[in-house]
C-alpha positions in Angstrom: 60.5 18.1 36.3 62.3 20.4 38.8 61.0 20.6 42.4 62.4 23.2 44.8 62.1 23.9 48.5 60.9 27.5 49.0 59.6 29.7 51.8 55.9 30.0 51.4 53.3 31.9 53.5 50.0 30.0 53.1 47.1 32.5 52.6 44.2 32.5 55.0 41.6 31.2 52.7 39.0 31.2 55.5 37.8 28.2 57.4 34.0 27.8 57.1 32.0 28.1 60.3 28.5 26.8 60.0 28.1 23.5 58.2 25.9 24.1 55.1 22.5 22.4 55.2 21.2 20.0 52.6 17.7 21.0 51.5 14.9 18.6 52.5 13.9 18.4 48.8 17.3 17.0 48.0 16.9 14.2 50.6 13.5 13.5 49.1 14.9 13.2 45.6 17.7 10.9 46.8 15.3 8.5 48.6 12.9 8.5 45.6 15.8 7.7 43.2 16.9 4.8 45.4 13.4 3.4 45.5 13.0 3.7 41.8 16.3 2.1 40.9 15.9 -0.7 43.4 12.6 -1.8 42.0 11.5 -3.7 45.1 8.5 -3.5 47.5 10.8 -2.2 50.2 14.3 -0.8 50.3 16.1 -1.4 53.6 19.3 0.5 54.4 21.4 -0.7 57.3 23.5 1.6 59.5 25.5 1.5 62.7 27.9 4.0 64.3 30.8 3.2 62.0 28.8 2.4 58.9 26.5 5.5 58.8 27.3 7.1 55.5 24.4 5.6 53.4 21.7 6.5 55.9 23.2 10.0 56.6 23.2 10.7 52.8 19.6 9.7 52.5 18.1 11.3 55.7 20.6 13.5 57.6 20.3 11.1 60.5 22.9 8.6 61.7 22.6 6.3 64.7 24.5 7.0 67.9 25.9 4.0 69.9 23.6 1.5 68.1 22.2 0.2 64.8 19.4 1.5 62.6 17.4 0.6 59.5 15.9 3.0 57.0 12.8 1.5 55.4 11.6 3.0 52.2 8.4 1.6 50.7 6.9 1.8 47.2 3.9 3.5 48.7 5.9 6.3 50.1 6.6 4.9 53.5 9.7 6.3 55.2 10.6 4.8 58.5 13.7 4.9 60.7 14.0 1.8 63.0 16.5 2.2 65.8 17.1 1.6 69.5 16.6 3.2 72.9 19.1 6.0 72.6 18.9 6.9 68.9 15.1 7.0 68.9 15.4 10.4 70.6 17.9 11.6 68.1 15.7 10.9 65.0 14.2 14.5 65.0 17.4 15.6 63.2 16.2 13.7 60.2 15.8 15.9 57.1 13.9 13.5 54.9 10.3 14.7 54.9 7.5 12.5 56.3 9.8 10.1 58.1 8.6 8.4 61.2 10.7 6.7 63.9 10.0 3.2 65.2 11.6 1.6 68.3 13.4 -1.7 68.0 15.1 -2.5 71.3 17.2 -5.3 69.9 19.3 -2.5 68.4 19.9 -1.1 71.8 23.1 -1.8 73.8 23.1 -5.0 75.9 21.5 -4.7 79.3 19.2 -1.9 78.3 15.4 -2.2 78.5 13.8 -4.7 76.1 10.3 -4.6 77.5 8.6 -2.5 74.8 9.8 -3.6 71.4 12.3 -6.4 71.7 11.4 -8.5 68.6 12.7 -7.0 65.3 10.5 -9.4 63.3 7.4 -8.1 65.0 8.6 -4.5 64.5 9.1 -5.0 60.8 5.7 -6.5 60.4 4.2 -3.6 62.2 6.0 -1.3 59.8 4.2 -3.0 56.9 6.5 -5.7 55.6 4.5 -8.8 54.8 5.0 -12.3 53.5 5.9 -12.6 49.8 7.2 -9.0 49.4 10.5 -8.2 47.8 13.3 -6.4 49.7 16.3 -4.5 48.3 18.9 -4.4 51.0 21.8 -2.0 51.2 24.8 -2.6 53.5 28.0 -0.7 54.0 29.8 -2.3 51.0 29.2 -4.9 48.4 31.1 -7.8 46.9 32.4 -8.3 43.3 31.6 -11.5 41.5 35.0 -12.8 42.2 34.5 -12.4 46.0 31.4 -14.6 46.4 30.7 -18.1 45.0 27.8 -19.1 47.2 24.4 -20.1 45.9 22.5 -17.5 47.8 23.2 -13.7 48.0 25.1 -12.4 50.9 25.3 -9.0 52.4 27.5 -6.7 54.5 24.7 -6.5 57.0 24.4 -8.4 60.3 22.9 -11.9 59.9 20.3 -10.9 62.6 18.9 -8.3 60.3 18.9 -10.6 57.2 17.3 -13.4 59.1 14.7 -11.1 60.5 13.7 -9.9 57.1 13.5 -13.5 55.8 11.3 -14.4 58.7 8.9 -11.6 57.7 8.8 -12.0 54.0 9.4 -15.7 53.8 12.6 -17.7 53.1 11.7 -18.0 49.4 11.0 -14.3 48.9 13.5 -12.1 47.1 16.2 -10.2 49.0 18.7 -8.5 46.7 21.8 -6.5 47.5 21.4 -3.0 46.1 24.3 -1.3 47.9 25.9 -0.6 44.5 23.0 1.7 43.6 24.4 4.0 46.4 28.1 3.2 46.2 29.0 2.2 42.7 32.0 4.4 41.6 30.5 5.0 38.2 26.9 6.1 38.7 26.2 5.5 42.4 23.9 8.0 44.0 26.7 9.0 46.4 29.4 9.0 43.7 28.1 12.0 41.8 27.1 14.9 44.1 25.5 18.3 43.7 26.5 21.8 44.8 24.9 21.5 48.2 26.8 18.3 49.0 30.0 19.9 47.7 29.5 22.8 50.1 29.3 20.2 53.0 32.4 18.4 51.7 34.3 21.7 51.6 33.3 22.4 55.2 34.7 19.1 56.5 37.8 19.1 54.2 38.7 22.7 55.0 38.4 22.2 58.7 40.3 18.9 58.7 43.2 20.3 56.7 43.4 23.4 59.0 43.5 21.1 62.0 46.3 19.0 60.5 48.3 22.1 59.6 48.1 23.3 63.2 49.9 20.1 64.2 52.5 20.4 61.5 53.2 24.1 62.4 53.3 23.5 66.1 54.8 20.1 66.7 58.4 20.2 67.9 61.0 17.7 69.2 60.4 16.7 72.8 56.6 17.0 72.6 54.6 13.8 73.1 52.4 12.5 70.3 49.4 13.4 72.5 50.7 17.0 72.9 51.2 17.2 69.1 47.7 16.0 68.4 46.2 18.4 70.9 47.3 21.3 68.7 44.6 20.5 66.1 42.0 22.5 68.1 39.3 19.9 67.9 35.9 21.6 68.0 33.6 18.6 68.0 33.4 18.1 64.2 31.9 14.7 63.2 34.9 12.4 62.5 35.2 9.9 59.7 38.0 8.0 61.6 40.1 8.2 64.7 42.8 11.0 64.9 46.2 9.7 63.9 49.5 11.0 65.1 52.7 9.0 65.5 56.5 9.2 65.2 59.3 6.7 64.9 63.0 6.4 64.5 65.0 3.6 62.9 64.9 0.7 63.2 61.1 1.1 63.8 58.8 1.9 61.0 56.3 4.8 61.1 52.8 3.3 61.5 50.4 5.8 59.9 47.2 4.4 61.4 48.4 4.8 65.0 46.5 6.9 67.5 48.7 9.3 69.5 50.6 8.0 72.6 52.7 9.6 75.3 55.8 8.8 73.4 58.0 11.9 72.8 58.7 12.8 69.2 62.4 13.3 68.8 64.5 15.2 66.2 65.1 13.0 63.2 61.9 11.0 63.7 59.6 10.2 60.8 56.2 11.7 61.8 52.7 11.5 60.4 49.3 12.9 61.4 45.8 12.7 59.9 42.4 14.1 60.7 39.2 13.2 58.9 35.9 15.0 59.3 32.7 14.4 57.3 33.7 15.7 53.9 37.4 15.0 53.8 40.5 13.7 55.5 43.8 15.5 55.5 47.2 13.9 56.2 50.8 15.1 56.3 53.9 13.0 57.0 57.5 14.0 56.9 60.7 14.3 59.0 60.9 16.0 62.4 64.1 17.8 61.4 65.3 20.9 59.5 67.0 19.1 56.6 68.1 15.7 55.3 69.3 15.6 51.7 68.5 12.0 51.0 65.0 12.4 52.4 64.5 15.7 50.4 65.4 13.9 47.2 62.7 11.3 47.9 60.2 14.0 48.9 60.8 15.8 45.6 59.9 12.6 43.7 56.8 12.3 45.9 55.8 15.9 45.1 56.2 15.1 41.4 53.8 12.2 41.9 51.3 14.6 43.4 51.8 17.0 40.5 51.3 14.0 38.1 48.0 13.3 39.7 46.7 16.8 39.2 48.0 16.8 35.6 46.3 13.4 34.8 42.9 13.9 36.3 40.2 15.3 34.1 36.6 14.6 33.2 36.5 11.5 31.0 39.9 10.2 32.0 40.0 6.5 32.9 41.0 5.6 36.4 43.8 3.3 35.1 45.5 6.4 33.5 45.7 8.2 36.8 47.3 5.2 38.4 49.8 4.9 35.6 50.8 8.5 35.8 51.4 8.3 39.6 53.3 5.0 39.3 55.6 6.5 36.6 56.3 9.6 38.7 57.1 7.5 41.8 59.3 5.0 40.1 62.6 7.0 40.0 62.8 6.7 43.8 61.8 3.0 43.8 58.4 3.8 45.2 54.9 2.7 44.3 51.4 3.6 45.5 50.6 1.4 48.5 46.8 1.8 47.8 44.7 3.5 45.1 46.1 7.0 44.5 42.7 8.6 44.9 39.2 7.7 46.1 35.8 9.1 46.5 34.9 10.9 49.8 31.7 11.5 51.7 30.5 10.9 55.3 32.9 8.0 55.2 36.6 8.5 54.6 36.7 6.1 51.6 33.5 5.5 49.7 34.7 3.7 46.6 37.0 4.6 43.7 37.2 4.4 39.9 41.0 5.0 40.2 42.3 1.4 40.1 44.9 -0.4 38.1 43.2 -1.5 34.8 40.0 0.4 35.5 38.2 1.8 32.4 35.8 3.7 34.7 36.1 7.4 34.0 36.1 10.4 36.2 32.9 12.4 36.0 31.8 15.9 37.0 30.4 15.8 40.6 33.0 13.3 41.9 34.8 14.4 45.1 38.2 12.8 45.6 40.8 12.5 48.2 44.2 12.8 46.6 45.6 9.8 48.4 49.1 8.9 47.3 50.7 6.7 50.0 54.2 5.8 48.8 55.8 2.4 49.5 58.1 1.0 50.6 59.3 3.5 53.2 62.4 2.8 55.2 62.6 2.7 59.0 61.9 6.0 60.6 60.6 7.6 57.3 57.2 8.9 56.3 55.9 10.8 53.3 52.3 11.8 52.8 50.2 14.7 51.6 46.5 14.0 51.4 43.7 16.5 50.6 40.3 16.7 49.0 39.3 18.0 45.6 36.0 18.0 43.6 35.7 17.6 39.9 33.2 20.0 38.4 32.3 20.9 34.8 31.3 24.4 33.8 27.6 23.9 34.7 28.4 22.6 38.2 30.9 25.3 38.8 28.2 27.9 38.0 25.8 26.1 40.3 28.3 26.2 43.1 29.0 29.9 42.5 25.3 30.7 42.6 24.2 28.6 45.5 27.4 28.9 47.7 29.4 32.0 46.6 31.8 31.9 49.5 32.6 28.2 49.0 33.3 29.0 45.3 35.5 32.0 46.2 37.6 29.9 48.5 38.1 27.2 46.0 39.1 29.7 43.3 41.5 31.4 45.7 43.1 28.0 46.4 43.4 27.3 42.7 45.2 30.6 42.2 47.6 29.9 45.0 48.5 26.4 43.7 49.2 27.9 40.3 50.9 31.1 41.2 52.9 30.1 44.3 53.4 26.4 44.0 53.7 26.4 40.3 51.2 23.7 39.5 48.4 24.8 37.1 45.1 23.1 37.6 42.5 22.3 35.0 39.3 24.3 35.3 37.4 21.2 36.5 39.6 20.7 39.6 38.4 22.6 42.7 40.5 22.2 45.9 38.6 21.6 49.1 41.5 21.9 51.4 42.7 24.9 53.5 46.3 23.8 52.6 46.0 22.7 49.0 49.1 20.8 47.8 51.1 22.3 50.7 53.8 19.9 51.6 56.5 20.7 54.2 58.9 17.7 54.3 60.7 19.1 57.4 58.4 19.8 60.3 60.8 22.0 62.2 60.6 24.3 59.2 56.9 24.2 58.3 57.2 27.4 56.2 59.4 25.7 53.7 57.2 24.0 51.1 57.9 22.0 48.0 57.0 23.7 44.7 57.6 23.4 41.0 60.8 25.0 40.0 
């Protein structure tokens, strides 16, 4: 398949301003579905500053600086338990009839513990009692091959698990129900509705616009910090730290690096990534105007991106997407370093059905990050082009168009651009979330030159 380098003016698709709100009724339905599927007296959802996605999805609240628990009872109880600072932040909660309870053990060390220091007492006061069953959700879960112990284990601090057992009794049932939220087949967070998609588009569009400002403005001699500052950060909630780094042979480009004062020089491999709630965007290339060997490898990489879009469809197994990408990268001796695509949400990577050997199929309502990280890369080289898309059948597309017409219009305009200008037709079910969909400039001193199908 022919790939060419061509001068392209990326249209202004519009960057959304206000973040769309999730209706309170949606949060109510999510919480009710979790309680029903968990089948326990209490569902307990753990959260901290890094692992906030589950509680944010269920309530619209996420803890600041400290930990929190969401308690959902069979009798309709809805309680957020958190520390000294986040207790005053709980009014942002969108889940109706939720009350906040202070547990000062969740507060930072050295802060006041005089009012509610004992989590066991707090949990009892919330209504948990001896002999009840608890369904506990952490920030991820283990497969059968990862745990051979006699008792269940959890991605939740032992302090929380031990406190729960002290309340309900050591012999009472505590089950891990994280998969109900995060399973890549039918997890509550894996299949999203039009309102959630509008929020994802807000984050993905803004993150990709920020990244492109860096690609367009970064020049030799600027420090990594100066390059990163071009993004125009406006306080959007981040899914991860901002990444920006460069390197020349014999050093390798380290994609996860935060920016430093190191100057980026001509000929360096460069990479940057920005992730907001709803999507991460990444671009990596060469800080130069041309390099024939690098261009050849970049064309192979673009073919792999095109193969991803051609392979993905509703009902397609994850293993088939992996195989298509692997075959496209092989001519340049490359392979995917990680899964070439994963589900996105409040966290940068939720889970993924796209795995080698996976028979799990892509479904309508799944939002993916097209995440093809090629390996191995030589010293001073970097290739990457990551953006968000959502998979939507005709019914969901109609729901988006009705509830969020501007979001739908932007996604349709991006589809037209990818087809008409970049030469890559997209199936009807693929809706681009990015402000720079499939836009890849291999040479950063010529950001107006993009790869496209010939």
